[in-house]
N, C-alpha and C positions, 0 to 999 in steps of 0.2 A: 502494500500501499504506501503512495507517494505522501510526500508530507502536508501535502494539499488537501486531501483524502483521509486524514487523520481524525477523528474524535477532540474536539477541543479536551485541555485535561481541565477538569473542573475543580474548583478550590474546597480542602476539604470540609466537609460540614460539622461544625462545635471544635473542642478542644481538641488538640491529641495528644498522647501521651507523656506523661511529664512525670518526673519524680515519683510519689505514691498512686498516683491517679493514671486509670488506664480504662478507657472510652467502654472495653470490653466489657467491664463489671456494671456499665449504668445498667439500671433498673428504676421502670416507672412503677411504685409502692407508695403504700400509706407510711407516715409514721406513727409509731406505739412507743409508748413511753412511760415509766410510773416512777415516784419517787416516796419515799415511806421514811416515816420514822422506826427504828427497829425495835423500840420501847411503846410504841403505841402511842404516842403523847400528843394531842392535836395541839395545830398552831395555825395561824395567818399564815406564816413563812411556808407552810407547806404546799399552801392551796396555791399562794402566788408564786412558787417556784414548778408549781404543776402546768400553771396559766404560760410559764413564763418559756417553758418544755414544747408547750404546745405550739407555740409562735416559732419558737425557734425548728419547729419541724416544719413548719408551711411550704419548705422546697419539697418535701417531701409528697406534700397534696395537690391538689391541681383545684382550677376554674374554668371554666367553659368560655363563651365569647364574651358574657358580662364580667369582668373582671372583679365585681365586687361579690359575687356569687361563690360560693367554694364548694367545691363535693361534700363539704361535711367538715365540722370540724366537732370537740367534745370533752369534757371532763368525766369522770365518777371521784364523787369523795364520799367521806362518812357522813352521814345523816347531821347536818349542824343544828345542835337542838337550842342552844342559845339564841342562834339569829331566831327559829321558828318563834320560841316563846315570845318575845320582843315586839313579833310581827302579824302576831294573830288575833283575832277578836274573839277567841275562845279559847277555854284552859285545856292545856294538855297534860295527861298521864307524866308519869316520870318516862325518865327516857328509859326504854327499849318496851315500852308499853303503848306504843303506837308507832305507826308507820306512816308514811307517805307514798301514795300515787303521783309521779309526775305524769301529768296526760297532755296529749296532743289530739285537741278539739276541732271541729269545723267552725267556719265563718257562721254559717246559719242559725241563729237562737234559736230558733224553733228545734233543730235537728240535735242542735248542744243540750238542751233543756231536758230531751228524751234519755240521752247518752247518760245525763248525771242522773234522771230519774232512775235507771238501772241501777248502775253503782252504787246507789244510796240503798235502793233496796235489795241487791244482795247482799251487800254488807250488813246489813239488820236480819235477814234471812240467815245467814249462814251462822248469828248468834256474837257478833263482833259490834263494836261501838262504832258510827258514822259520827263522826265530830264536828266535819264541815269540808266547803270548800276554801281554796283560798287562789286569787286571780293572782296569774305570777307576771311583774311589770317589767316588761322589757323598750327597747328602743329600736322602733323600727326603722329607723332612718339609717340604721345600721347593717340591714338586710341588703342584697343586691336587689337587683329589678327583677329577676328570673325568680329569686328565692322569694319574693315579698308577692307574686301572682300564687304562689301557692302555701303562703303562711298557714301556720295553725294560728287558733284560739290557745294560750297557755296557761293551765289550771294548774293546781295539786291538789288532791282530795286527803284526808287524814282519818284515819282508823285505829280506833282505841282496840285494846285487848281486852276482851270480855268474858270469853269460854272459858269454864274453871274446868276443860279439858288440855288448856296451855299451858304446860307446868314448865315450858325454857325457852329461851330464844330460839333455839330452832323448831322447835313446834309452834311458834307464833310463824317463821319465815313459811312453815310447811304450810300451813294456815293461809296464809297471804297469794303463795300460789297457785290454790285449789281456788280463794276467790277471784282472782284473777284471770284464770281457766276460766272459770263459769259466767264473770262479765262478759268477757270475749266472745265465747259463743252466743250469749244471748242478744249482744251489740250482733253479731253477724245474724244471726239468724231471725232474730225479729226486725230489726231496723235496715238490713241489707245493706248494712256497712262496711268498706275495706279499711285496710291499713291507710289509707290516704284521707282518709276522716275522722278514723279513731285508730290513736297508737297510745303506748304505756311504755315511757324508755326506762320508766324504774320503778318498783313497785315491793318498799322496804321498810322493815324496823332499822336498816343498818346502812343502808347507800342511798344517795341520790343520782341520777344522770341529769347532766343540763348541755342540749348540745343542739343542731341544727344544721341547716344548708347554708352554715357560714364558711367564712375563712377564719383561724387561728386566733390572728388578731382582732374577729369583731365577736368574739365568746363572751369575753367579758363584760365589751362595751353595750353588748346588746340584751346580757342577761341582767338588770341593776342589781339582784340579790348579790351577784360574784362581786361586788365592789366594797358590801360591807366588811369590818372587822370582826365580827363576829361569825362570819364564813369560815370554820375553819376545822382541820381534818388532822385524822394521822398517815391519810395515803393520797396521793393523787395521781389516777389513772386515766393518760391523756391517750385522743388521737387525731389524725389529721389526715384524711381521705383524699385516696385518689382513685377514682372511680373506675371500675375494668369492665366486670361483666354482669353489672346496673346500671343506670343512671340516678344520677345522684337528684337526691327525695329529702327533704325533712328527716322523715324518719329511718333512714339508710343511715345518714349519721352513725358512726361510733360514740363513745360506747355503749354496749351494750348491757345487759341486764348484770351480766357475770364476766363479760370478754370485751376486749379490744383487739382486731382483727388484721393484720396483713397479709396478702396474698390471697388464693382463692382454693376453694373447696373443691376439688374435680370429680370427687368419686359421690357428689353429693344426690344424685338421681338415684343409685344404688343404695345411700344409705338411707334416703325417704323412703323406698320402696321395701325395706326390708325393715325401716320401723313399722310402719304401715300393717306388713306383712305380720307382725309379731303383737299388736301392741295389745288385741286381743285376748291373749294369752298371758299378758304382763299381771305380774303380783306386786304388792308392797303389804308388808304385815303395819308399816305405818299410816297406809292412808284403807287400807283395807276395800270395803265397798266402792268408796269416793273416788279410786282411780279410775273407775268407768267412767264420771260425771267430767272428766275432762279430757276426755277423746274427741276427735284426733288431737294427738299430739304435737305431729306438724303438720303441716299444712300448705297446700300449693298455693304458689304467689310470693310465699317470702323470701330473702337472698339467702346465700349459703352460710352468709356469720349468723343473720336471725335464726335460720333452722339449728345450726351447730349449739348456740347460746340456750336456747329451747331445750334441746335432749340433756345439754351438760347442767343443765338448772332442774331436770325431770331428776336425774340420776343425783346431783346433790339432795335433792328434795326425798328422796326415797332414801336417803341415810347414809351413803357414802361421803367421803371426806372430799372438798373443792381435787384435792392433789389425788385421790384415789379415779375420782371421775371422769381428768382430765387423760389421765395415762392410758385407760379405758378407751379413749377417744379417738388419741394420739399418741400410739405406741412407739416405741423406738423401733428400729430396724433388730428383730430381737432371733428370730429365727437360723440364723448361720449366723450370729453374732459370738465369738468363741470366748470373749472377754467378761462375757457377759456372768453376774454369777446365778448360780443354780438357783435362789428362791426369786432374783428378778426376771428370770427367763421362766419359771412357771407363773409366777403373777400373770405374764402377755399371754404364757400358752393358756391358760385357764379362761381368761377373758375376752379370746379370739374366739372360742367356740359360741358366744353370745352378741358381738359386738365386733360387728367391721371397722376397720379403720378409716376416718375420716381422713383422707387425705388429700395432701396442699401438692404446691409446697405454699406451708405456711407459718404464720408465725401466731402466736396466741399469747395475752399476757393476761390474766386470770385475777381476778377477787372476789368473796364475799365481804369484806368486810372487815373481815380479821384479818385473812391468810391473802398474800397477795404474791404472784410466781409469775413466770413466763417460761414457754417453752415452745421450741422447732419439731417441725413435725417431722418422719426418718426421711423428706425428699429435700431437705433444706431451705 
């Protein structure tokens, strides 16, 4: 080929390998992190550092054509008891004896009232105390144009522990999981609403999630609560989202109720099918016949992370520790690992008989408000 017929040499796209940087290692993926006090001491400093961590991971997140609409960002912290006691018009029981559900509700006032009626009725019907709703103050000007088109109404519902059957914190969390499932089923069945019109980021006596279709540096500006000096925690789990297999929406921002996730669950369809196939033979000495009232556990239309989080929560509410449940769902590469000790291998071999791996590649950070940790799946 003569020089005149040769294609032009184009300039390289992006920076070239230099020092410790290699473009071959570039990835588009979410930013996940947490900061925690080893002694469980709560402080405003932990929340501030967690928010700063989220903002510093903004390069791992993304936005669309609207530069002010992020793919999603958020934090999970301990329930800020002192803050709520100063900002509520009703009296709270002692810490640990009440829970908070964070709600994303529709703009339509009539539909919103119907949802609130369902929530209040089921809480009372299940033998617990309905304490009231709280409007969550937000600065809508910090949401982008695209995010503003689908912005929910933000509320919190407060539930008091009333049933004499609830003896421990775990019992209360277990009851809240049941109530949350019953509310979700009723709203879907009777009001015909999906997650775009009704969504619960958190529902716990230990933790609360503030998240949305935001950039990391918008979260604190958007949610007025996060500016209060009474907003303290012993940990802060953060996430900045880069959407890969789903489009950005308010509900698909992380964290979820127990995890924040980077990567994809590429075995999701198989995992969902196996859960559906086995759910009618599931048993739990802790839930007994009430387990049937929560079915189906996994539903179509959820993201891979939302589905993983729901199953993880079920395993924990069924009596397993959080690390135990995570190891069940995300096993190490154990079958041919000669360096693994016999007990650890036996653990994975036993659980492989009734739980298939939820394979990525994926990184998961997890917490229940008492334990916090992170793991990579066997694909890295």
